C-alpha positions in Angstrom: 0.1 -0.1 -0.1 1.1 3.4 -0.2 1.0 6.2 2.1 -2.1 7.6 1.4 -4.1 3.7 1.5 -1.6 3.3 4.9 -3.5 6.8 6.2 -7.1 5.6 5.0 -6.7 2.3 6.2 -5.5 3.6 9.9 -8.3 6.2 9.8 -11.0 3.8 8.9 -9.8 1.2 11.6 -10.0 4.1 14.2 -13.4 4.7 13.2 -14.8 0.8 14.1 -13.9 1.2 17.6 -14.4 -2.5 19.0 -15.4 -3.7 15.9 -18.7 -4.8 13.5 -19.7 -7.0 15.9 -19.4 -5.0 19.3 -20.8 -1.8 17.5 -24.0 -4.0 16.7 -23.9 -5.5 20.0 -24.2 -1.5 21.6 -27.1 -0.9 19.6 -28.7 -4.0 20.8 -28.2 -2.5 24.3 -30.2 0.1 23.0 -27.3 2.4 23.4 -25.6 4.3 20.7 -22.1 4.8 20.0 -19.3 6.8 21.4 -19.2 8.0 18.0 -22.9 8.6 17.6 -23.0 10.4 20.6 -20.3 12.6 19.8 -22.0 13.7 16.4 -25.3 14.0 18.6 -24.3 16.8 20.6 -22.0 18.8 18.4 -23.3 20.8 15.4 -23.3 18.8 12.4 -19.6 18.5 10.3 -18.3 20.4 13.3 -16.1 17.5 15.2 -12.3 17.5 15.0 -11.2 14.6 16.2 -7.7 14.5 18.3 -5.6 11.5 18.9 -7.7 9.3 16.5 -4.3 7.4 16.1 -4.1 6.4 19.7 -5.3 3.1 18.7 -3.9 0.3 21.4 -4.7 1.3 24.8 -6.1 4.9 24.0 -9.0 3.8 21.5 -11.2 3.3 24.5 -12.0 7.2 23.8 -13.0 9.4 21.6 -11.5 13.3 22.1 -11.9 16.0 20.0 -13.9 19.6 19.9 -16.8 21.1 17.7 -19.5 23.8 18.1 -22.6 23.6 19.8 -25.0 26.6 18.2 -21.7 27.8 16.8 -19.6 27.8 20.0 -16.4 26.0 20.9 -17.2 22.6 22.8 -14.5 19.8 24.2 -15.5 16.4 24.0 -14.5 13.0 25.2 -16.6 10.0 24.9 -15.7 6.3 26.2 -16.1 3.9 23.6 -18.0 1.0 25.4 -17.5 -1.6 22.3 -13.6 -1.4 22.8 -13.2 -3.7 26.0 -16.0 -2.0 27.7 -14.7 1.4 27.6 -11.9 0.0 30.3 -10.2 3.2 31.3 -6.4 3.2 30.4 -2.7 5.6 30.8 -3.3 6.2 27.3 -6.6 7.2 27.4 -5.5 9.5 30.6 -3.5 11.1 28.3 -5.9 11.7 25.4 -8.4 12.8 28.6 -5.9 15.8 29.9 -4.9 16.6 26.5 -8.4 18.1 26.0 -8.6 19.5 29.5 -5.6 21.3 29.0 -6.8 22.6 25.7 -10.3 23.9 27.5 -8.6 25.3 29.9 -6.3 27.2 27.5 -8.9 28.3 25.3 -11.6 29.0 27.8 -14.1 26.8 26.4 -17.0 24.4 28.0 -16.0 20.6 28.5 -18.5 17.3 28.0 -17.3 14.5 29.1 -19.5 11.0 28.1 -19.2 8.2 30.4 -20.0 4.7 29.3 -17.3 2.9 31.5 -16.3 -0.3 33.4 -13.8 1.2 34.9 -10.0 0.7 35.1 -8.0 -2.2 32.5 -6.9 -4.2 35.4 -3.5 -5.5 33.8 -2.1 -1.6 33.9 -1.6 -2.4 37.6 -0.8 -0.1 40.3 0.3 2.9 38.0 -3.6 3.2 36.8 -3.9 5.0 40.1 -1.5 7.9 39.4 -3.4 8.6 35.5 -7.0 8.5 37.5 -5.4 10.9 39.9 -3.7 13.1 37.3 -7.4 13.3 35.4 -9.3 14.0 38.9 -6.7 16.9 39.8 -7.1 18.5 36.3 -10.7 18.3 36.2 -10.9 19.6 39.5 -9.0 22.7 39.0 -11.3 23.2 35.8 -13.9 23.7 38.3 -15.3 27.7 38.1 -13.3 28.0 35.0 -15.1 26.5 31.9 -18.6 24.5 32.4 -18.2 20.9 32.9 -20.8 18.6 32.1 -21.0 14.9 32.5 -23.2 12.8 30.8 -23.9 9.3 32.0 -25.0 6.7 29.3 -24.1 3.5 30.8 -22.0 2.5 33.7 -19.6 5.2 35.8 -18.3 3.2 39.1 -15.9 3.6 41.3 -13.3 6.4 40.7 -15.0 7.0 37.5 -17.7 8.4 39.5 -15.8 10.7 41.2 -14.7 12.2 37.7 -18.4 12.3 36.4 -19.7 13.7 39.9 -17.4 16.6 40.0 -18.9 18.3 36.8 -21.2 21.5 37.2 -24.4 19.8 35.7 -24.5 15.7 35.6 -27.1 14.5 33.2 -28.4 10.5 33.4 -30.0 8.5 31.2 -32.4 6.4 32.4 -32.3 2.9 32.4 -29.0 2.5 31.2 -26.6 5.0 33.3 -25.3 3.1 36.9 -23.5 6.0 38.5 -22.4 4.9 41.9 -19.7 4.2 43.8 -19.9 0.8 44.1 -22.1 -0.9 40.7 -25.2 -1.7 41.3 -24.8 -5.1 40.2 -22.3 -5.3 43.1 -24.7 -4.2 45.7 -27.2 -6.3 45.0 -25.1 -9.3 45.4 -23.8 -8.2 48.7 -26.7 -6.7 50.3 -29.3 -8.5 48.3 -32.1 -9.0 50.8 -31.7 -5.3 51.5 -32.0 -4.1 48.0 -35.3 -4.2 45.9 -34.6 -6.5 43.1 -36.8 -4.5 40.6 -34.8 -1.3 40.9 -31.5 -3.3 38.9 -31.8 -4.6 35.6 -29.2 -6.4 34.7 -27.1 -4.3 36.8 -28.6 -1.0 35.6 -31.0 1.3 37.4 -34.4 1.5 36.7 -34.6 4.2 38.3 -33.7 7.7 38.1 -30.2 8.7 39.6 -30.4 11.0 42.8 -26.2 11.6 42.0 -27.2 13.5 38.6 -28.5 16.7 38.2 -31.0 15.6 35.4 -32.5 12.6 34.5 -33.8 12.3 30.5 -35.7 9.0 29.2 -33.0 8.9 26.5 -29.7 9.4 24.9 -31.3 11.4 22.5 -33.2 13.9 25.0 -30.0 13.7 27.1 -27.8 15.2 24.1 -30.7 18.2 23.6 -30.8 19.1 27.2 -26.8 19.6 27.2 -26.9 21.6 23.8 -29.5 23.6 25.4 -27.6 24.2 28.9 -24.3 24.7 26.9 -25.8 28.0 25.2 -27.4 29.3 28.5 -24.0 29.6 30.0 -21.2 31.4 29.2 -18.0 29.7 27.7 -15.8 30.7 30.7 -15.7 32.6 34.1 -14.4 35.4 32.6 -17.5 35.9 30.0 -20.6 38.1 30.4 -23.8 35.9 30.2 -25.2 35.4 27.4 -28.3 36.9 25.8 -30.3 35.9 23.0 -31.7 37.9 19.8 -35.0 36.7 20.3 -38.5 38.8 19.3 -39.7 39.9 22.5 -42.9 39.4 21.7 -42.6 35.8 21.7 -41.6 35.7 24.9 -44.5 36.6 26.6 -47.0 34.3 28.4 -50.5 34.5 28.3 -50.9 34.0 32.1 -52.5 37.7 33.5 -51.0 37.9 36.9 -53.3 40.5 37.8 -56.0 38.0 37.5 -54.0 35.5 39.3 -53.8 37.8 42.1 -57.2 39.1 42.6 -58.8 35.6 42.6 -56.1 34.3 44.9 -55.6 31.6 43.4 -51.8 31.4 42.2 -48.8 28.9 42.5 -45.2 30.1 42.3 -44.7 27.5 39.5 -47.6 29.6 37.4 -46.0 32.8 38.3 -42.1 31.3 37.1 -43.9 30.2 33.7 -45.1 33.7 33.4 -42.0 35.6 34.4 -39.3 33.5 32.1 -39.4 33.1 28.4 -41.9 30.6 26.8 -40.5 27.2 26.9 -37.1 28.5 28.0 -36.8 26.7 31.3 -34.4 23.9 32.5 -34.7 22.6 36.1 -31.5 21.6 37.8 -31.9 18.6 40.5 -35.8 18.5 40.1 -35.7 14.9 41.5 -34.1 16.3 44.5 -35.6 18.2 47.7 -39.2 19.0 46.4 -39.8 21.7 48.3 -37.2 23.6 46.2 -37.2 24.4 42.5 -33.5 25.6 40.9 -34.1 26.3 37.4 -32.5 28.0 34.6 -34.3 30.0 32.8 -34.5 33.3 30.4 -36.1 36.7 30.8 -36.3 38.9 27.9 -33.4 36.5 26.4 -30.8 36.7 29.6 -30.0 33.4 31.5 -31.2 33.9 35.1 -30.6 31.0 37.7 -34.2 30.8 39.5 -35.0 29.7 43.4 -38.3 29.1 44.6 -40.2 27.4 47.1 -42.5 24.4 45.5 -44.9 22.7 48.0 -44.5 23.1 52.3 -43.3 26.3 52.1 -40.2 25.8 54.4 -36.5 25.7 54.5 -35.3 22.2 55.4 -32.0 20.3 54.9 -31.8 19.0 51.7 -33.7 22.7 50.2 -30.9 24.4 51.8 -28.2 22.3 50.1 -29.7 22.1 47.0 -30.2 25.9 46.5 -26.6 26.8 48.4 -25.1 24.3 45.1 -27.6 25.8 42.9 -26.0 29.2 43.9 -22.4 28.7 43.5 -23.0 27.4 40.0 -24.8 30.6 39.0 -22.1 32.3 40.7 -18.8 30.7 39.1 -20.5 31.4 35.6 -22.0 35.0 35.7 -25.5 33.7 36.2 -27.5 36.5 37.5 -30.1 35.4 40.6 -33.3 35.5 41.0 -35.7 34.4 44.3 -39.5 34.7 43.8 -40.2 34.4 48.0 -43.3 32.8 49.3 -41.9 31.0 52.6 -42.6 30.5 56.3 -39.3 30.2 57.0 -37.2 27.1 58.7 -38.6 23.7 58.8 -39.9 22.8 62.9 -39.0 19.4 63.3 -36.5 17.9 65.8 -35.1 15.8 63.2 -34.1 18.3 61.0 -32.7 20.4 63.4 -30.6 17.2 64.4 -29.7 16.5 61.0 -27.9 20.2 61.1 -30.9 22.5 59.9 -29.0 25.6 61.4 -25.5 24.4 60.0 -27.3 24.1 56.3 -29.4 27.2 56.2 -26.1 29.0 57.4 -24.5 27.6 54.2 -27.4 28.8 52.0 -26.9 31.9 53.7 -23.6 32.6 52.9 -23.6 30.9 49.7 -26.0 33.8 48.5 -24.1 36.9 50.4 -21.2 35.5 48.6 -22.3 35.7 45.3 -20.8 38.5 43.8 -23.4 38.2 40.7 -26.5 40.7 40.3 -29.3 39.4 43.0 -33.1 40.1 43.0 -35.7 39.1 45.2 -39.3 39.1 44.6 -41.5 38.7 47.5 -44.8 37.1 46.7 -46.3 35.8 49.5 -45.2 35.1 52.7 -41.5 36.0 54.3 -41.1 35.2 57.8 -38.2 35.8 60.2 -35.3 33.7 58.9 -37.2 33.1 55.6 -36.9 36.5 54.5 -33.5 37.0 56.0 -32.1 34.3 53.8 -34.2 34.4 50.3 -35.1 38.0 50.3 -33.5 40.5 52.2 -31.2 43.1 50.5 -29.5 44.1 53.6 -28.2 40.6 53.7 -27.7 39.4 50.1 -29.4 40.8 47.2 -28.8 43.9 45.2 -32.7 44.7 44.9 -35.5 43.3 46.5 -39.3 44.0 45.7 -42.9 42.5 46.5 -46.2 42.1 45.4 -49.2 44.0 47.0 -50.0 40.4 48.4 -46.4 40.6 50.4 -47.0 39.4 53.8 -43.4 40.2 55.5 -43.1 39.6 59.3 -40.0 39.6 62.0 -41.1 35.9 62.8 -44.5 34.1 62.2 -47.2 36.9 62.4 -49.8 35.0 64.9 -46.9 34.9 67.7 -45.6 38.3 67.1 -49.3 40.0 67.1 -50.1 37.7 70.6 -46.8 38.7 72.4 -47.3 42.7 71.1 -51.4 42.7 72.3 -51.4 40.3 75.0 -52.9 42.5 77.4 -55.7 43.0 75.2 -56.4 39.4 74.5 -56.4 39.0 78.2 -58.6 41.5 78.9 -61.1 40.0 76.5 -64.3 37.8 78.0 -63.4 34.5 75.8 -59.6 34.6 75.8 -59.6 32.3 72.6 -62.2 34.1 70.9 -60.1 37.3 71.5 -57.0 35.7 70.5 -58.6 35.2 67.2 -60.0 38.5 66.8 -56.7 40.4 68.1 -54.6 38.3 65.1 -57.5 39.1 62.8 -57.3 42.7 63.9 -54.1 43.1 63.2 -52.6 40.8 60.9 -52.8 43.3 57.9 -51.1 45.8 59.6 -48.3 44.2 61.0 -47.3 42.3 57.5 -48.0 44.9 55.2 -44.9 45.5 52.6 -45.6 49.1 52.7 -44.2 49.0 55.9 -40.9 48.3 54.4 -41.4 50.0 51.6 -41.4 53.2 53.7 -38.9 52.5 55.8 -36.9 51.8 52.7 -35.9 48.3 53.6 -37.1 47.0 50.3 -37.2 49.0 47.1 -40.6 48.9 45.6 -44.1 47.3 45.7 -44.8 46.7 42.4 -48.0 45.5 39.9 -47.9 41.8 39.3 -48.4 42.0 35.7 -45.1 44.6 35.8 -43.1 41.7 37.4 -41.2 40.4 34.2 -40.1 43.8 32.8 -39.3 45.4 36.4 -37.0 42.1 37.0 -35.5 42.5 33.8 -34.8 46.1 34.2 -32.6 45.6 37.5 -31.1 42.5 36.0 -30.1 44.5 33.2 -28.9 47.6 35.3 -26.9 44.9 37.5 -25.0 43.7 35.0 -22.0 45.7 35.3 -22.0 45.3 38.8 -18.8 45.5 41.0 -17.8 44.3 44.7 -14.7 45.2 46.5 -13.8 42.1 48.5 -11.4 41.4 51.3 -8.0 39.9 50.0 -8.5 35.8 50.8 -8.4 32.5 48.8 -12.3 31.6 49.2 -14.4 31.5 52.6 -14.3 29.0 54.8 -18.0 28.3 55.2 -18.2 25.3 53.3 -21.1 24.5 50.5 
């Protein structure tokens, strides 16, 4: 063969992965191949492969770069058809090369994981290769967006690489993201494990280690394409703003009518304030009393936090929101807090599990975040709930409220009973007198106009004007600058 024929032969071999039979087996498992996954994520015709000719122990991963909606992205995809995508020293070098390029150029990196773990015959040296990848990947935290897509096994040390990402997307039925594989857990603790949760060693349920779970691989890649379009390419870029027809972003719901009927939910309000079909929920299956979403307001990417069920702050909710705030702060994504909360959960179990500590972490994350932060009080905001999720003095740049807002130093009923104890005791029927006194003073002690008169909140606004008022404040705050004390980082861990 001449040199060109040799070249073509080598290229063809590199594209075959583990061979035709293994590629067919991958499809029989209802899984895309490594190369198909790369092409599913990137814009058509933009993939440039790097290290394609590392064919021996490096063939278990495809590495390169391309674009997503015209923006540069680096990617590597484990090839399960090559010995189960086992990790090798050569693979480690290929991955580190991609991570180095992502850091130098300032572009997101996506890792698609489908690997049974390390190649045992490479011995103890493999720990060093794992360590180098972990070190490099960790140092990219807060520098460029790092996204993992789990499309198969991701166990042991590989699970650490997967879960250190800013966003982790797992595919139902085929992903197994855990320190110990579910197959091993079933074998070791069979009497404790519901066999219906495990099928052929693969989880059939949603993975709580992931931020987002999807039904199919195709859905996972589309979600990641959307996320990349919402985030800046690195921590030095300003947030992305879509060039959109703003008339297309207006919801048909009328917030003024919803308030008049006293029948609204924060979820409906979220859909009204954000652009149509722009919401990507993060950690949707975790801590259901809070929602954390990426959305757009007039094309501007915004991270939104809101209570969505029992209106209390518990341990799981506090940690969920704190992590989300750190993600937004890392990549210059503005934060909007929609507030309707009674405050901290009243529970001995929650207290014993560190409620004060975890709410403190949430408070710290919001104070420490230097991105634009706006809070809008929709309903209740009492005591610690107001301080953490709404207060301009503690964390937010702008605090606004609807006329429906109810703000109080603590629980209003207890507050009124304490202030007007004599009036209650002087009534003929103390129980009825207590109800009458609470009803008499409730609006007076909770009205948002008290805070507006004192300048504690910036304004009370008309519900139907919420979207444009929020956007105006966030737009104004995009050039915000803060002076900070010199330090490496804070010591309050989130």
